[in-house]
Structure formats: structure tokens, C-alpha cells
C-alpha positions, 0 to 999 in steps of 0.5 A: 766093644761098644763105647761107654758114657759115664754119667757123673752126678754129685750124689744125694741121700734124697730118694727124689733126687736119686730117682730124678738122676736115674730117670735122666740116665735111663732116658739118655740110654734110650736115646743111645742104644749102641752106647752103654750108659753107667752112673757114677758119683762124686759124693754121697752115693756109690760107685764113685767115678774112679771105681767105674772108670777102673772097671770099664773097658773100651772108649769112655766119655765122662759126662758130668751131670753138673751145671758148673765145673768146680772142684768135683770136675777139676779134681775128682773127675779129672784125677780119675780120668787122668789115671785111666788115660795113663793106663792107656784107656781112651777117655774124654771129659765132656763139658758140664751141662750148664750154661746152655740155651736149652737149660735157659729155656727150662729156667724161663719156663719155670719162671713163666709158670709163676707169672712174673710181673714187671715188679718182681725181682729174679734171683738165680739160686745156685749150689755154689762153689769155692772154684771161681770158674764155677762161679763165673759159669753161674754168672753166665747162666744168669746173664743168659736168663737176664737177656731173655727176660730183659731184666736184671737177674742176680745170683745167690749162692747156697754154699761156697764162696759166692754171695750168700743167697739170703744176702742177695734176696734181702738186696732184691727185696729192698729194690722191689719195696713191697711192689713185687715178689722175690722169685728164686729160680732154682739152678739145681739139677735135682732135689736134695740138700741144696734144694731143701735149703732153697725151699727154706729160704726167704724168697717169696717164690721158689721154682722147682729143680730142673729135673723135677716134674711128672715127666722129665723134660726132653731138653735135659736129655738133649743137653746130655746127648750133645755133650756126649757127642762133643766128647766123642768128637774130641776123642776122635780128633785126639786119636787122629792127632796121635796117628798123624 
């Protein structure tokens, strides 16, 4: 019985977002011919993660196609995984896709495309979460970009309990004082509800979501494959521990 990678994304009603995530899952399948790659969702779309896990047999690694671990990881996904483990089915959860140096590289490329000037202010625009762990993850992602750019990178939240994006943009605009632009770097995986809100923001420039483009960036696929490999190592270690 071949192992299964369950790629769990948020879900969206936007056909562009659906297509982008489907392309990502298909690209991962191409990289892993001896693994069954299945999609699942935590909101909006079906099937949900609990249904997919319940009907899948054999070892499963759940890879969240999410940039930070908030409610959807710690409640939706973990609850479904715990139920499967309790039923005696080997199941592991991989870390979320972000933060990661490869994703930092993607963000930097998007910012390079808009030709940042020394006077521009950069805001990392994130979906947002009520979970402090997700907000700290976004802060780490911003710090990684800031280190590479050697400039301050603020974090603006499109939802949740973090600092609202428009408030952060206004603060950045006061700092540039008309000398530079406020550039919002999209820390969103695909087009959808939050990407539309970001596009409608008062930022001077908004970069595209990470999976956007004529061709899916191989670095995103690399991150998913590495997360899957890490989950597999965790599963083997757990099995050995039980044998011991």
C-alpha cells in the first residue's frame, strides 16, 4: 500500500485560487510518483480533511498548504489526525509551509520586480489569525525578509487579532513622507478573499500571491516535498519508538 500525502489548503470560491492550489498539488504528485497526493480543505471547499482521512487507508502524512499554524492547523487538522491515530491508522502532520528561506526568496523576487527604492516602505500583508502562534510565525517571516533587504518590514493583518493592514500602511506612509511608496508584499498563497482585500488596500504597490504567475514556481513545490519528507521521518521515528 503506497503512502498518501494529504495536501490541506484553506479553500476558496475563487477559480483562480482553486486552480493555483490544484496546480501545486499536481506538481507535488509529479515529484512523488510513488505517493498518492490527495487534496483536502478546512473551509469553503470540499472534501474536508476529516472525510479524506477517514476514507484513506495506510500511512498518511498531512501537509498543510498554509503559511502559518493557527486555528485551522491546531484545531481542524489536529482533531482529524487525532481521530485517525486513535483508530490505529499511522498519521503525521508536517509543519506549515512558512516561514521558510525558499518562500523568503519568492517574496524577495516579487519585491525585486517592483524595483524597490531606498525610500520605499515594505509591509508584509498576511491573512491574519486569532492564534498568537500564527502571528508570531508571520513576524518571523517578516524578519527573514527584513534581514535580506536590510530594511524594516512591518506586518499588516487582513483579518484576525493582529495590527490591521490599513493601520500599518498609514504608519508606513507617514514615515516615507511622500518620498517613497508603500509596497505591500503579499504573504498569501493563492488568489481568493484575502488577496482581493489586499488588492483593494491603500498600498501603492501590491505584489502577487506566492502561487500566482504563468508558471508555478518550483520553490513552492520544493517546500511541500520537504515538509512531506520531514513528516515521513517523524512517522518512522515514532514507529521505531513503539517497537523499542
